[in-house]
C-alpha positions as CSV (number, residue, x, y, z in Angstrom):
1,M,78.0,77.0,94.3
2,L,80.6,79.8,94.8
3,T,83.6,79.0,96.6
4,K,84.7,82.4,96.9
5,D,82.7,85.7,97.5
6,V,82.0,87.2,94.0
7,E,81.1,91.0,94.0
8,N,77.4,91.5,92.9
9,V,76.6,87.5,92.7
10,G,77.1,86.2,96.3
11,R,79.3,85.2,99.0
12,A,81.1,81.9,99.3
13,G,79.1,78.7,99.5
14,D,76.1,80.2,98.4
15,V,74.1,78.3,95.8
16,K,73.4,80.8,92.9
17,D,71.8,80.4,89.3
18,V,73.9,82.3,87.0
19,A,73.7,82.8,82.9
20,D,75.5,79.9,81.0
21,G,78.0,81.9,79.8
22,Y,79.0,83.8,82.8
23,G,79.3,80.9,84.6
24,R,81.2,78.7,82.0
25,N,83.4,81.6,80.8
26,F,84.0,83.7,84.1
27,L,83.1,81.7,87.2
28,L,84.7,78.2,86.8
29,P,87.5,79.1,84.9
30,R,88.9,81.5,87.8
31,K,87.7,78.9,90.5
32,L,85.2,81.3,91.9
33,A,82.6,78.4,91.6
34,V,81.9,74.9,91.1
35,P,78.8,73.1,89.4
36,A,76.0,72.4,92.2
37,R,75.6,68.6,92.5
38,A,74.2,66.0,94.8
39,G,75.6,67.0,98.4
40,V,76.2,70.1,97.7
41,E,74.2,71.6,100.9
42,E,77.2,69.8,103.1
43,E,79.9,71.3,101.1
44,A,78.5,74.8,100.9
45,K,78.0,74.5,104.7
46,K,81.7,73.8,105.3
47,I,82.5,76.7,102.6
48,R,80.4,79.0,104.5
49,D,81.9,78.1,107.9
50,A,85.3,78.4,106.7
51,A,84.7,82.0,105.0
52,H,82.9,83.2,108.0
53,R,86.0,82.0,110.3
54,R,88.3,83.7,107.6
55,E,86.2,86.9,107.7
56,T,86.1,87.1,111.7
57,K,89.8,86.8,111.6
58,D,90.5,89.4,108.8
59,R,88.1,91.7,110.7
60,E,89.9,91.3,114.2
61,E,93.1,92.0,112.3
62,A,91.9,94.9,110.7
63,Q,90.4,96.4,113.9
64,T,94.0,95.7,115.9
65,L,95.7,97.5,112.8
66,A,93.1,100.5,113.1
67,E,93.9,100.9,116.8
68,E,97.2,100.7,115.9
69,I,97.1,103.5,113.2
70,G,95.0,105.5,115.2
71,N,95.0,109.1,113.7
72,K,99.0,109.4,113.6
73,T,100.6,111.8,111.4
74,V,102.7,110.7,108.2
75,V,104.6,113.6,106.5
76,V,105.4,113.3,102.7
77,R,107.4,115.8,100.8
78,L,106.0,116.9,97.3
79,R,108.9,118.5,94.9
80,T,107.8,121.9,94.1
81,G,108.8,124.8,92.2
82,A,108.2,128.7,92.0
83,E,105.3,129.5,93.8
84,D,104.9,126.4,95.6
85,K,103.6,124.6,92.3
86,A,103.7,121.0,92.7
87,F,105.6,118.8,90.5
88,G,103.6,115.5,90.5
89,A,101.4,114.3,93.4
90,V,101.4,112.2,96.3
91,T,99.8,108.8,95.5
92,N,98.3,105.9,97.6
93,S,101.6,103.9,97.3
94,D,103.6,107.2,98.6
95,I,101.6,107.2,101.8
96,A,101.7,103.6,102.2
97,S,105.8,103.7,102.1
98,A,105.6,106.8,104.3
99,L,103.5,104.7,106.8
100,K,106.3,102.2,106.5
101,A,109.1,104.3,107.2
102,Q,108.0,106.6,109.8
103,H,105.6,104.1,111.7
104,Q,106.7,100.6,111.0
105,V,103.1,100.0,110.0
106,E,102.6,97.9,106.5
107,V,99.3,98.6,104.9
108,D,98.6,97.7,101.4
109,R,98.3,100.6,99.0
110,H,94.9,99.6,97.8
111,K,93.6,99.7,101.1
112,I,94.2,103.9,101.2
113,D,91.0,105.4,100.2
114,L,92.4,108.3,98.0
115,K,90.2,109.5,95.0
116,D,92.6,111.4,93.5
117,P,96.5,112.0,94.0
118,I,96.9,115.0,96.3
119,K,98.4,117.9,94.4
120,T,98.7,120.6,97.4
121,L,100.4,121.3,99.8
122,G,99.2,121.5,103.6
123,E,97.0,118.9,106.0
124,H,94.7,116.2,104.5
125,Q,92.8,113.8,106.1
126,V,93.1,110.3,104.3
127,A,91.1,107.2,105.0
128,L,92.3,103.5,105.1
129,R,89.5,100.9,104.3
130,L,91.2,98.3,106.1
131,H,88.2,95.8,105.8
132,R,84.7,96.2,105.0
133,E,83.4,96.9,108.3
134,V,86.7,98.8,109.8
135,E,88.2,102.5,108.6
136,A,90.9,104.0,110.1
137,H,92.1,107.8,109.3
138,I,95.3,109.2,109.3
139,K,96.6,112.9,109.1
140,L,98.8,113.7,105.9
141,I,100.8,116.7,105.7
142,V,102.5,117.3,102.7
143,T,105.4,119.4,102.5
144,S,107.9,121.3,100.0
145,D,110.8,119.6,99.1
146,R,112.3,122.2,96.6
């Protein structure tokens, strides 16, 4: 029985049949699952209810944060040389620190959906995946800092 959500396996409270080695070497040591015994249905229901409450609370908090961020503009400086050639790049941690400094909004850097670091000057749209179902967008302006 899973105690936490496990990607590609199931959600908390689900009773799943997995390979012996996967359960013994991965799920059980990380406390992601417990062996299913008698009375597991009651325990699974409790875990599912708790996970549902936690999921609802997280989604509401993410929705509130998304409304607060709501298409804000963030300015980040990027060191450039001759002919605006960039030294380095703007990463998701740079964007997170700029959001905190400019708008007093704290966002985990892992929630900033940036495929590749930004190495060009100008205006960019950046998506923030605040929750599985909640996404927000910010406008990122990268300026030159010589």
